[in-house]
Structure formats: structure tokens, C-alpha cells
Backbone bond lengths (Angstrom), bond angles and torsions (degrees), N, CA, C in turn:
res aa  C-N    CA-C-N  psi(-1)  N-CA   C-N-CA  omega(-1)  CA-C   N-CA-C  phi
1 X - - - 1.386 - - 1.571 106.50 -
2 X 1.294 121.59 -63.89 1.537 129.90 -175.61 1.505 106.80 -83.45
3 X 1.341 117.92 122.23 1.446 121.89 169.48 1.565 112.37 -82.71
4 X 1.213 111.77 150.98 1.442 123.22 -177.58 1.540 108.98 -65.89
5 X 1.362 124.10 131.96 1.393 125.11 177.91 1.563 108.26 -95.79
6 X 1.381 111.08 135.13 1.322 120.39 179.28 1.477 114.25 -57.28
7 X 1.409 122.07 110.90 1.463 125.50 -164.64 1.629 104.57 -66.53
8 X 1.311 118.72 -27.31 1.517 116.41 179.52 1.543 111.61 -71.97
9 X 1.236 118.10 -32.10 1.386 117.88 176.87 1.516 117.65 -89.92
10 X 1.321 113.24 -11.01 1.569 118.95 -175.94 1.510 110.19 -74.54
11 X 1.343 118.94 -15.31 1.463 123.04 172.71 1.465 110.88 -67.96
12 X 1.544 113.21 128.27 1.435 117.21 -171.60 1.588 111.27 -54.79
13 X 1.266 118.95 -44.93 1.517 120.81 -176.00 1.520 112.65 -68.07
14 X 1.347 116.02 -37.99 1.518 116.97 178.66 1.393 111.67 -72.62
15 X 1.439 120.65 -32.88 1.370 123.72 177.75 1.580 112.08 -72.21
16 X 1.265 113.61 -27.22 1.473 118.85 172.04 1.465 117.12 -72.78
17 X 1.372 113.85 -36.87 1.544 115.48 177.23 1.656 105.00 -72.31
18 X 1.210 117.98 -40.21 1.401 116.42 -177.94 1.575 114.87 -64.16
19 X 1.347 110.16 -35.72 1.545 118.00 -178.39 1.603 103.75 -70.75
20 X 1.264 121.80 -30.92 1.501 122.34 177.87 1.498 110.37 -77.58
21 X 1.372 118.88 -39.86 1.436 113.00 177.82 1.466 120.24 -77.01
22 X 1.379 113.55 -16.89 1.464 119.97 177.84 1.494 116.75 -58.80
23 X 1.383 109.41 -27.12 1.446 117.85 -166.92 1.537 112.73 -111.92
24 X 1.420 113.87 6.49 1.488 120.43 178.61 1.620 110.60 -136.24
25 X 1.261 114.59 158.73 1.450 117.34 -176.93 1.552 105.76 -72.17
26 X 1.236 119.85 -45.00 1.486 129.13 172.07 1.486 117.45 -156.39
27 X 1.387 119.02 161.39 1.406 118.86 -179.06 1.489 106.86 -144.13
28 X 1.352 118.91 142.23 1.466 119.90 175.58 1.563 108.32 -82.00
29 X 1.317 110.48 165.97 1.369 125.41 -174.43 1.607 106.77 -62.14
30 X 1.205 120.61 -48.56 1.480 123.74 178.35 1.533 114.45 -57.43
31 X 1.296 117.85 -45.99 1.414 120.61 171.62 1.505 116.64 -60.61
32 X 1.311 122.07 -36.17 1.411 127.97 -179.33 1.505 105.17 -73.89
33 X 1.326 115.26 -41.70 1.534 117.70 178.53 1.555 111.05 -62.25
34 X 1.319 117.61 -40.53 1.511 120.24 -178.46 1.396 107.92 -72.97
35 X 1.398 126.65 -39.25 1.462 123.08 178.53 1.557 112.76 -68.96
36 X 1.280 114.50 -32.05 1.586 112.69 -173.85 1.583 108.67 -94.17
37 X 1.388 117.22 -20.32 1.402 113.63 -178.59 1.534 111.07 79.97
38 X 1.257 117.37 5.96 1.482 121.99 -176.61 1.689 112.62 -76.40
39 X 1.279 118.13 159.41 1.386 114.44 176.09 1.530 104.28 -84.32
40 X 1.398 115.71 162.03 1.455 118.03 -176.50 1.477 114.70 -62.66
41 X 1.404 114.16 -35.14 1.429 116.34 -176.48 1.522 109.92 -72.66
42 X 1.277 119.88 -43.99 1.516 119.70 174.06 1.467 116.26 -61.42
43 X 1.261 120.03 -43.01 1.354 123.78 177.27 1.544 113.98 -63.52
44 X 1.324 116.50 -38.70 1.363 122.86 176.19 1.591 111.90 -61.58
45 X 1.180 117.04 -45.02 1.522 124.43 170.98 1.496 118.65 -55.46
46 X 1.439 110.18 -39.74 1.461 119.60 -174.96 1.506 106.30 -74.48
47 X 1.306 116.69 -45.19 1.474 122.00 179.53 1.436 110.25 -59.00
48 X 1.371 119.88 -46.45 1.396 124.55 179.03 1.534 111.75 -56.73
49 X 1.355 114.82 -36.91 1.519 117.57 177.09 1.450 109.83 -64.94
50 X 1.367 121.01 -46.58 1.366 130.59 -178.53 1.653 108.42 -62.25
51 X 1.228 113.69 -40.93 1.463 118.65 -179.21 1.604 107.37 -69.91
52 X 1.272 119.71 -48.55 1.477 119.54 176.14 1.487 117.49 -60.36
53 X 1.281 117.78 -22.05 1.430 125.26 174.86 1.663 110.48 -82.54
54 X 1.260 110.23 -15.12 1.552 114.91 178.05 1.498 111.46 88.75
55 X 1.377 114.45 16.39 1.530 115.63 -172.15 1.571 107.80 -96.92
56 X 1.349 115.41 -22.60 1.496 123.75 177.85 1.471 114.87 -125.79
57 X 1.297 122.14 135.75 1.360 128.85 174.03 1.555 108.76 -99.13
58 X 1.372 117.44 122.00 1.424 121.82 -178.78 1.431 112.08 -106.82
59 X 1.359 125.02 128.38 1.459 127.92 176.95 1.561 110.52 -123.86
60 X 1.360 117.52 121.16 1.335 118.85 -179.40 1.492 109.09 -95.02
61 X 1.185 120.85 135.51 1.482 123.19 -176.42 1.471 111.17 -157.79
62 X 1.311 126.14 -176.63 1.441 133.52 -175.92 1.463 114.07 -118.70
63 X 1.324 121.42 135.95 1.470 129.71 156.62 1.441 110.97 -100.06
64 X 1.271 114.94 97.78 1.480 116.90 -176.46 1.551 104.14 72.18
65 X 1.292 119.60 -128.06 1.451 125.36 175.03 1.457 108.27 -92.17
66 X 1.220 127.16 -7.76 1.440 127.65 -176.56 1.603 113.21 -85.68
67 X 1.387 114.42 128.53 1.474 108.83 178.10 1.465 113.50 -71.41
68 X 1.248 119.62 153.38 1.482 126.68 -171.68 1.541 108.21 -142.10
69 X 1.315 117.67 123.79 1.365 124.02 -179.73 1.440 108.49 -107.70
70 X 1.335 119.30 127.22 1.477 125.68 -174.51 1.493 108.92 -120.76
71 X 1.355 108.36 133.88 1.521 115.71 -173.21 1.551 107.69 -118.61
72 X 1.343 116.90 143.32 1.478 118.42 -174.93 1.572 103.75 -149.97
73 X 1.329 111.54 127.67 1.534 118.75 177.80 1.583 107.03 -64.58
74 X 1.316 118.54 135.23 1.371 126.04 172.91 1.590 113.68 -85.73
75 X 1.242 115.31 163.41 1.622 112.47 173.37 1.492 115.43 -60.29
76 X 1.398 115.06 -32.57 1.397 113.99 170.55 1.429 119.56 -69.30
77 X 1.374 112.48 -27.20 1.529 118.96 172.40 1.502 107.26 -68.95
78 X 1.338 124.76 -47.53 1.364 124.68 176.04 1.561 115.13 -52.07
79 X 1.286 114.16 -48.61 1.409 119.92 176.88 1.613 112.89 -55.94
80 X 1.378 111.88 -48.66 1.367 115.52 -177.53 1.526 113.57 -64.71
81 X 1.427 117.19 -37.63 1.461 124.37 176.88 1.550 106.11 -66.55
82 X 1.284 123.45 -45.23 1.434 123.88 179.85 1.568 112.14 -61.23
83 X 1.390 117.56 -43.05 1.462 122.67 -179.62 1.630 107.34 -68.94
84 X 1.307 118.08 -32.20 1.458 119.63 176.90 1.490 108.90 -65.82
85 X 1.301 113.35 -49.86 1.667 117.90 179.55 1.558 103.70 -54.36
86 X 1.220 120.96 -52.00 1.454 124.54 -172.03 1.624 108.05 -59.99
87 X 1.237 112.93 -50.29 1.507 119.99 175.27 1.569 114.96 -50.75
88 X 1.360 110.03 -44.28 1.581 118.93 -179.32 1.499 109.98 -66.90
89 X 1.302 114.79 -30.18 1.479 120.81 -178.75 1.550 108.41 -61.79
90 X 1.317 117.21 -29.46 1.498 121.03 -173.95 1.547 108.70 -73.01
91 X 1.328 119.64 -13.98 1.384 128.46 178.51 1.461 114.43 -88.18
92 X 1.310 119.32 -10.50 1.415 124.24 -176.96 1.530 108.34 -99.20
93 X 1.295 112.61 119.70 1.519 116.07 -178.98 1.521 108.18 -90.74
94 X 1.263 113.03 137.09 1.493 118.59 -176.78 1.493 111.25 -102.01
């Protein structure tokens, strides 16, 4: 009856990051940090985990002289997020 939830996405912060990225083409680190309220260190660790899983593509660049980290959800990340949402629906009793 209940489907297993992806443990990588079941983390509140990683799920928040994926939820933000699913609705935009890409987002910079500062935007994601502001939207999630996470500390820079914690967010960096969680994005790294998503990147290593192949769910998020990270590009480091510059805006003028300032470093800029851009994050983009990958097709594999979209699939994982959609599967997570479908699995979550099995826990909702109608």
C-alpha cells in the first residue's frame, strides 16, 4: 500500500531545494538560501549531496568579480522528484 520514500529527498532542506528548482530553469545559491532560510554551510552540503546523486547540476561562475553558484535540476532529478511526490501520495488517505 505505502511506497518507499526516497531517503535523499525526504530531508526537509533537500526537498525544499528540489521544490524550488523544479519550477525554475536555474537558481543561484543566494536565492536558494534566502528562500529556504538555511545557513550557507548547511545548504552547500545538501546541494553537494543532490549533485553527487545526479539530481542537481552545479555551475560555478562569476557575476563581475563576485563568485556565483548556479543550480539546475537535471532530468534524473525531475524523475526522482516526481517519483517522490507519487510515493508520498500513497500516504494520503482519501
